[in-house]
C-alpha positions in Angstrom: 17.4 4.0 25.1 17.7 7.7 24.0 18.0 9.2 20.5 20.8 10.9 19.0 20.5 14.5 18.6 21.5 15.1 14.7 20.1 18.6 14.0 17.8 20.8 14.8 14.6 19.5 15.9 15.6 15.9 14.7 16.3 12.9 16.5 17.8 9.9 15.3 18.0 6.1 16.2 18.6 2.9 14.8 16.3 -0.5 15.4 17.1 -4.3 14.0 14.8 -6.7 12.5 13.3 -8.8 9.1 12.6 -7.3 6.2 9.8 -9.7 4.5 8.7 -9.6 1.5 8.2 -11.8 -1.7 8.2 -15.3 0.6 12.3 -14.2 1.5 13.4 -12.4 4.6 16.5 -10.6 4.9 18.3 -9.0 8.2 18.2 -5.0 8.0 19.2 -2.0 10.0 16.7 0.8 10.0 16.7 4.5 10.9 13.9 6.1 13.2 13.5 9.7 12.5 11.7 11.6 15.6 11.2 15.0 14.4 10.3 17.6 16.7 10.6 20.1 20.1 10.9 18.6 24.0 7.0 18.8 24.2 5.9 17.2 20.7 7.1 15.5 17.9 6.3 13.5 14.2 7.8 9.7 14.4 9.3 8.9 10.8 8.3 5.0 10.1 8.3 2.6 13.2 9.7 -0.4 12.7 11.1 -3.4 14.8 11.6 -2.5 18.4 8.5 -0.6 19.8 10.2 -0.5 23.4 13.7 1.3 22.4 10.8 3.6 20.3 8.9 4.7 23.2 12.0 5.1 25.4 13.6 7.5 22.8 10.3 9.3 22.5 9.7 9.2 26.1 6.6 11.5 27.7 6.6 13.9 24.7 3.2 14.0 22.9 3.6 12.0 19.1 1.2 14.5 16.7 1.7 11.7 14.4 3.2 8.5 12.8 4.0 9.4 9.3 5.0 6.2 6.9 7.4 7.2 4.2 6.1 3.4 3.0 4.9 0.4 4.1 7.5 -2.6 3.4 6.4 -4.3 6.8 10.1 -3.2 8.3 9.1 0.4 8.2 6.1 -0.2 10.3 6.0 -3.3 11.9 5.4 -1.3 15.3 3.1 1.5 14.1 0.2 -0.7 15.8 1.9 -0.3 19.0 3.4 3.2 19.1 -0.1 4.3 17.9 -1.7 2.4 21.0 1.0 4.0 23.3 0.7 7.4 22.1 -2.9 7.6 21.2 -1.2 9.0 17.7 -2.4 8.4 14.4 -0.9 5.9 11.2 -0.6 7.9 8.3 0.2 6.6 5.2 0.0 8.1 1.2 -3.2 5.7 0.0 -1.3 3.9 -3.0 0.5 2.4 -0.9 -2.7 0.5 0.7 -1.6 -2.6 -1.5 1.8 -3.0 0.2 0.3 -1.9 3.9 -2.5 -5.0 3.3 0.6 -7.8 3.1 1.1 -6.7 6.6 -1.9 -5.7 8.3 -4.9 -7.3 6.3 -7.4 -6.2 9.2 -6.0 -3.3 10.4 -6.5 0.0 8.0 -4.5 3.2 8.6 -5.6 5.9 10.4 -5.2 8.5 7.5 -3.6 9.9 4.7 -1.1 11.5 3.6 -1.6 13.6 0.7 1.1 14.7 -2.7 1.8 18.2 -1.0 0.7 18.1 2.0 2.3 20.4 5.7 2.9 19.1 8.8 4.2 21.5 11.1 6.1 20.5 14.1 8.3 22.3 16.7 8.2 24.9 14.2 9.4 22.5 10.9 7.5 22.1 8.4 7.8 18.9 6.5 6.2 18.9 3.2 5.0 15.4 1.9 6.8 14.7 -1.5 4.8 11.7 -3.4 7.9 9.6 -5.1 6.6 6.0 -6.3 9.1 3.6 -7.6 9.7 1.8 -4.3 6.8 0.9 -3.7 3.3 3.2 -5.0 2.8 5.4 -2.5 6.5 5.9 -1.0 6.9 9.6 0.4 9.9 11.8 0.9 9.4 14.5 3.6 11.5 18.2 2.7 12.0 20.5 5.7 13.3 23.2 3.9 13.6 25.5 7.2 16.6 22.9 8.4 17.6 22.2 4.9 16.8 18.7 5.2 15.3 15.4 3.0 14.0 12.4 4.9 13.8 10.2 1.5 12.4 6.7 3.5 14.0 4.3 1.4 13.5 6.5 -1.8 16.9 7.8 -1.9 20.2 6.2 -0.2 23.7 7.2 0.2 24.8 5.3 -4.0 21.1 5.0 -5.2 17.3 4.6 -5.7 15.7 1.8 -3.2 15.9 -1.3 -4.9 13.4 -1.9 -7.4 13.0 -5.5 -7.0 10.4 -6.2 -4.5 6.3 -6.6 -5.4 4.9 -3.2 -6.6 8.0 -1.5 -7.1 9.7 -0.3 -10.5 12.7 1.3 -11.7 11.6 3.6 -14.2 9.0 5.1 -11.9 11.5 5.3 -8.8 14.3 6.9 -12.0 11.5 9.8 -12.2 10.3 10.9 -9.0 13.7 11.1 -8.1 14.6 13.2 -11.1 11.9 15.0 -10.8 10.9 15.6 -7.5 14.2 15.2 -5.5 17.1 16.4 -7.3 15.5 19.3 -8.5 15.8 20.4 -4.6 18.9 22.4 -3.7 22.0 20.9 -4.0 23.1 20.8 -0.3 20.7 19.6 1.0 20.8 17.0 3.9 19.2 13.4 3.1 18.2 11.4 6.0 18.0 8.2 4.6 15.6 5.2 5.6 18.7 3.1 5.9 22.4 3.8 6.4 24.2 6.7 5.9 22.9 10.3 5.2 24.0 11.9 2.0 23.7 15.3 0.1 20.7 16.3 -2.8 23.8 17.3 -4.6 26.0 14.4 -4.7 22.9 12.0 -5.8 21.9 14.2 -8.0 25.3 14.2 -10.2 25.3 9.9 -10.4 21.5 10.1 -11.9 22.9 9.0 -15.1 25.2 5.8 -13.1 21.7 4.9 -11.7 20.0 4.7 -15.3 23.0 2.8 -16.3 23.4 0.4 -14.1 19.7 -0.2 -13.1 18.4 -1.8 -10.3 
């Protein structure tokens, strides 16, 4: 399976599977973002279908698997990808409590710190810690291509859900207001599920988010 090129140095793949949390199971489609060039890439999240992801990567070197967070539907193919490409799984340490729900006996290979910059294929990705959907949720901002990879912190039409354990609505609203909506309004937001949006479009709805809750 090949990924679709959607922008400079950015490829997109969709995989499908189950999101399992708090004893519940939901059918979900996940966006997979592959960032880099013809020789090396980073993978943002590794959901569901390791074979499809491996096929999309091909013979390129995977520098790292960068986890936006560690709900099972974002990491359930991560160990298989890590093994296949000898790539480290990196995660904000605040999300270890969520990671352990899926992998109590397998630690991430390294940490992502707030403000850390990863450079791949000439593209800089800056990690921004945005707790709320989960304690260690992290978005990745690529200023050179005007793109934010938001994981489940921000969707087209609203913030990520805060019903599951270890989530907090007030915290995600603070993360969005202070850390995401300060980015340029024309920044493209490539999400963990669903359609793309723009920072400015979502920022204009902040008070609506506050009022309706999530």
